[in-house]
N, C-alpha and C positions, 0 to 999 in steps of 0.2 A: 392784849397786844394784837393790833390789827394785822392781818395777813392780806397781802395783795394777790390772793389766789383762793380757789375754793377747795381743791383737793387737799387732804391733810397728810402730814408726814409723820410716820412712826419711826423712832430711833431706838434700837436695842442698846442697853447699857452693858458695859463689861469692863475689862481691865484698862481699855483705852479711854474710857469715859465714865469714871466713877468719882471724880473730884467735883467740888462745888463749881470751880471756874469752868471746867469743861461742860458740865451739865447746863450751866447758865448760858455758855456760848452756843451750845447746840440748840437750846430753846430760842435764843435771839436770832440764830441763823435760820430757824424755820421749823424745828421739831415741835409738833403739837402734842404728841403722845410719846411717853417713854415706856419701853417694854422691858420688863424684868424677866429674864429667862431662868426658870426654876430648875433647869437641867444643869446649871452651873452655879457654883457658890453655895454658901451656907446661909442660914437664917440671919445671922448677925450681919453678913454682908448685904443681904437684901434689905434689912431694916435700915442700914445706914444710907443706902441709895434712896430709899423712900423718904427718909428724913431730909436729905439734901434737896430732893425734888420739891418737897413741900416748902422748904426754905426759899428756894428760887421762886416758887409760885407767890409766896408772901412778899418777897423783896420786889418783884416786878409787877405785883398786883394783876396777875394773869392766870386764869384757871388752867391747870395742866392735868391732862389725863394720864393715869398710870394703868398699864396693862400687865398683869401677871400671867405668864405663859407656863402652864403646867407641863411637866415632862411627858406624862402619859406612859403607857406600857411599851416602852422602847425595848425591842428584842435585840440582844447582843450575844455573840459567841463568847466563850471563856478565854483562857490565856494559853499561849504556846510555850513549850519548854525553851525554844530558841527565840521567842519573841515574835517571830513571823515565819511563814512558809510560803513557798511558791507552788501554786496549783496549776497543773498542766492540762490543757484540753484533752478530753478522753479518759482522764484518770478517774479512779474511784475515790470517793471521799465520804466519810461518815460523820454525821452529827448525832450526838447522843447525850444521855443524862449523866454519864461518868464524869466526875469532877476532876479527874486526873488531867495534867497538862497535855495540850495537844501536840500533834506532830504533822507530818505531811500526809497522813492517812485519815486522821480524825481530829475532832475537837468537841469540847463540851458545848451544848446549847441548853442552858438551864431553864427551859420552858416546856414542861410536860404537856401543857395545853396545845402546843404546836404539833407534837407527835400524835396526839389524840385526834387531830383534825386533818393531818396530811394524808394524801393518797398518792399512789404511783402516778407519775406524769406531772405532778405539781412542780412549779418552779420556785426556787429559793434564790434571792438576790442578796449578795453580801457587799458591804462597803459601798453604799449608794449605787448599787447595781453594776459596779465594775466587774464583779465576779458573778457568774450565773451557773446555778446547779439545777439538775433535774432529778427528782426522786425516782429511784428505780424500784425500791421496796422499802417498807417501813413497818414498825410496830409502835407500841405506846412508849417505847424506851429509846428508839433510834430511828434514823432515816439514812439508808444507803443512797448515795447520789452519784451521778456522773457529772464531771466538770464539763460544761458546755463552753463557757468563756472563762479562761484562766486569769491568773494574776496573783499579786501578793496579798495574802490574808494575814492579819496580825491581831494582836490582843484586843478583845472587846469591840470588834467591828460590828456595826448594825446589820440586822437581817430583816429583809422584807419578804412577805409571803403574798404575792399579788393574786394568786389563783384561788385562795381559800379565805373564807370569812372565819376568823379565829374566835373561839369562845373566850375572849378576853374582856374583862371589865375595863371601861375607859379610864377609870381611876385606880391607880395602884395604891398600896398602903402609903408610899411616899407622897403621892398626889393628894391623898386625903389629909395628911398632916400639913402639907404645903398650902392646901386650900384654906384650911382653918387659920393658919398663920397669917396669910396675906389678907384674908377677910377681916381679921381682927386688926391688922395693921392699917387697913383702910384703902385698898386699891379700888379702882373704878370698874375694871373689866377683868374677867377670868377667861383665858383662852384654853380650850380643851383640845389636847392632842389626840390624834388617831381615833376620832369619833367614827363609829361604824353605823350607829342607829339612833333614832330619836330618844330612845330610853336612856342612852348615855348622857344626853343633855339634861334630861329630867332628873337623873340622879345627882348631877352636879348642882342643879338649881335647888334641889331640896337641901343639900348641904350648905349652900351659900346663904340661904334664908334671906334673900333680898339685899344682902350686903354688897353685892357686886353684880353687874350685868354679865351675861354668859355669851361668849363668842366661840363658835365651833370652827375648828380648823378642818378644812376639807383636803385630805391627803391620802385617802384610800378609795379604791374603786367602789367598795360597798357604800361609802358615804356619798359618792356621786349618784349611785343608783337609788339611794334613799333621800336625795337632797331635799325634796319638797317637805318631807316630814321633819328633817333636821332643821331646815329653815324656820318652819312654824314653831319649833320648840326653842329656838335660839333668839337672842337679842341682836346678834350680829354674826358675821361670817368672815373667815380668813381663807382665801384661796392659797393654800400652802403648796406651791408648785414643786418644792424639792422632792418630798416623798411621793407626791402625785406623779411626777415625771419619772420616778423610778418604777413605780408599780403599774403604770400605764405606758403604752408607746408614747414617746415624746411628742409625736405629731398630734396626739389627741388632746394635749393640754391646752393649746390656744383656743380651740372652739369651746372646750369646757369652761375655761376662764370667762369667755364672753357670755355664755349662757348663765353662769352663776352670778356674774355681776348684774346682768339685767334682771334676773329673778329677785335679787336682793333689793334692787332699786324699786321694783314694783311692790315689794312688801314693806317698803319704807324702813329697811334695816341696813345699817352700815356694813360695808364690805371692804376688806383690806386685800390688796394684791401683794404677795410676799415672795421672797426667796431669790437671791442672786440678781437683784435688780441692778446693782452697780458693783458687782463682784470684783472687778479689776481694781476698784478704788481701795481695796484692802491694802494694796501695795503701791498703787499709782495715784498721783494727785489729780489725774484726769481719767474719765471713763472711756470705754470704747464707744464707737458710733452705734454699734448694735445695742449696747446697754441703754443708751439715751433713747433709742427708738422703742425699746421695751418699756421703759418708764412712760414715754409719751403715749404708747398704745393703751396702757392701763388707764391713763387720764382720759384719752379720747373715748374709751369704753364707758366712762362715767363712774369709775371706782371712787369710793369715799376717801380711801387712804392708800398710800403706797409705803412700803416698809423697807428699812435698812436692817440687816442682821449683823453679820461679822464686820461689815463696812464701818459701822459706828461702835461696835462692841470691842473689836480687837484690831481694827485696822490702823494704819499710820495716818490717815487723813479723815477723821470722823466729821469735823466741821465742814471740810470741803465737800464731803459726800452729801451732807444735808443741804449745803448751799447749791450744789449741782441739781438736786431734786427740786429745790425751790425755783431755780432759774428755768428748768425745763417746764415745770408746771405753769409758771407765768407766761412763758412763750406759747405753750399749747393753748392755754385758755384765752389768749389774745387773738388766736387764729379764728377767722370767721367760719372756717370749716368745723371747728370744735363746736360752736354754737349750733350749726346745722345738724351735726351728728347727734348731739345731746337732745335737741328738740324733736328730731325725727324719731328718737327711741323713747319718747315720753309715752307712758301708758296711762290713759284716763281711768281713774278709780273714783267712783262716786257711790260709796256705800254708807256714808254718814254725813252728818252736818259738818263735822270738822273737815272731811274731804272736800266738801263744797266750798267752805270758807277759804282753805289754803289755795285751792284752784282759782277762786275768784281773786284772791290777793295777788297771785302771780300774773293773772291776765290783766288786772288793773295796773299793776306795776309796769308791765311791758307796753301797755297802751298809752298811759299818761306819763308825765315827766316825774316819775316817782324815784326817789334815791335809795330807799331801803324798805324791807319788810321787817317790822318789829313784832315778834310774836311773844306773848307772855305765856309761860309754860311752867308747870310744877313738876310733872313727871318727865317732860322732854318730848312727849308724843307729838305735840303740835309742831315743834321744831323739826322733828323727823319727817312729818308729813309735808312740811314746807320744803325741806331739802329734796324730797322725792320729786317735786315739781321742777327742780333745777332752774329757778328763776334767774333772769339776767342781772338782777340787782342783789346786793348783799342781804343776807338774813341775819338779823340781830335777835338772838334768843335772850329774853329778859326773864330772869328767875331769881327767886329768893333762896333756892336750894343749891348749896355749893356742890353737892354730889351730882346734881343734874347738870350743872355747868361743866363740871369735869368730864362727865360721860359724853356730853354733846361735842366735846373737843375732837372726837373721832369722826364726826359726821360732816359730810360735804357742805361747804359754804356757810356753816353755822358759826357765828361770832357771839360769844357769850358775855353778857353783862349782868352783874349781880345787882339786885334791887331789894328794897325792903318789902315786907308783905303789904299788899294793897287792899283797899276796901271799895274804891270807886273807880269807874272807868276813866273819868276825866283825869284823875290823878295818874293813871297808867299812861294816858296819852302824853301828858306833860313830861313824865319820866322818860318815855320813849323818845320824845323830841330832844330832850337834853342829851340822852345817850347818843343819838345819831349825830348831833353836833359835836359833842366832846370826842367821839371816836373818829371824827373826820369824814363821816359818810354823807353829811348834808350840812347846809348852811341855813340861816334864818329865812332865806328866800325860797327854800325847797319844801317839798311835801314828802311824807312817808305814809306807808300803809301800816295800820296797827290792828292786830288780831288778839283776841283774849276770850276768856270764858267768864261769864257772870252767872252765879256768884264766884268771886275770886277765891284762890287758894284751894280749889277743889279739882283734882285731876280729871281730865276727860270731859270738860264742859265747854270747849271752844265753840262759841256761838255768836260772836260779834266781830264786825270788821268796820274800820273807819279810815278814810283818807284824811290825814290831818296835816296842818301846816307845822313847820318846825319853829315858828315864832310864837312864843308863849302868849303874847298879847292877843294874837289872832285866835289861839285856842280858847282863851277866856271869852273873846268876843263872840265866837261861834257856839260856845257851850257855856253859858253863864251859870249853870247849875253847880 
């Protein structure tokens, strides 16, 4: 299904979007990737959503990417005898390992690893940062705190510890079970929550055993400080601004977002900008002007994808939210300023033959009257390198690997077309020309750029480029072999 934009849209599925008709409507409206949030629902529900997505994919003959988002070691308080309590600034409040129901003076925090790492003066943020506590003294069994910013605290609210790197494994027992389940199910990407170090990514990769690509969510200060190592260990990145904006001063998030997006592009790895992009559309059919500007900013920065969370999972207007993102993306990408910004931020990388091939393809396409760049790829690497160049013409990724086509649906500007396995380059050129015509990118009067690796069907061998006509008789005339 051809998109008239380059940035991709990720839609989270949930109670508002779990039927065949709704999932199909979301894809037709512009959703390229569906996110399955493992924090909610059981395996039977996840399995059914996966089945429906694959049915829509088959019915529309359009590769669809599925992203499974693991919950991670989410820290939560226990329960209160009254369900909730009001914390007053200046009051004392204790967090401890006692499983008894809480009251206005204390509550259970069933995470001994936190108490082992805490020190006096550390901050604790509860309920997305709405309540702020400062540790006054602590042991391995409790932490006495002073309430700095008060508010209502209720059952199982989340806790953030921004000042301390916690000795937590990135994968809980639940995550390990979920990881194996979704890998066997056949998802394309695994998102890791609360990554703190590159070793967290390596652990997940070992468990996935190549069955899914690994995407690291950057939502902790320790992940920002170790970003280069995490990026090197990952296949992709999500800038998860929700928890990141809780654990860091909110004014720090925009420049971090910009740096991370540029670093991912330079590394030719897809990056998603996520959290609260169209938050008001959970209840409203139209977004705020500030939300539209936020979405536009991520696109101007060159993000590969922008994501909807509760807007599509639990909101009243999931299709309208996807349509809004699609409309904003089209408008931004038609702005001459967008092209100027994207090209000014291009980083020249020339460390391999493939780098040179894709750079030449982009330069030729922008110099001559070329309608599309058709890249044959097995692993997806050539398409990712081409996307890094951010060419002005469409990228058509030609692959015989269904999994590769699905994974590439997350990457900027990449339009995937399934092909049979090939043996000769002329055959590849003919198939590329047919695809460009059938998808509406070119006519018989136009030219395309074709890149491939010879011998075929061997990952990492991109070594040939050709400017080819889209008319098959001309292809035969210029290459009779």
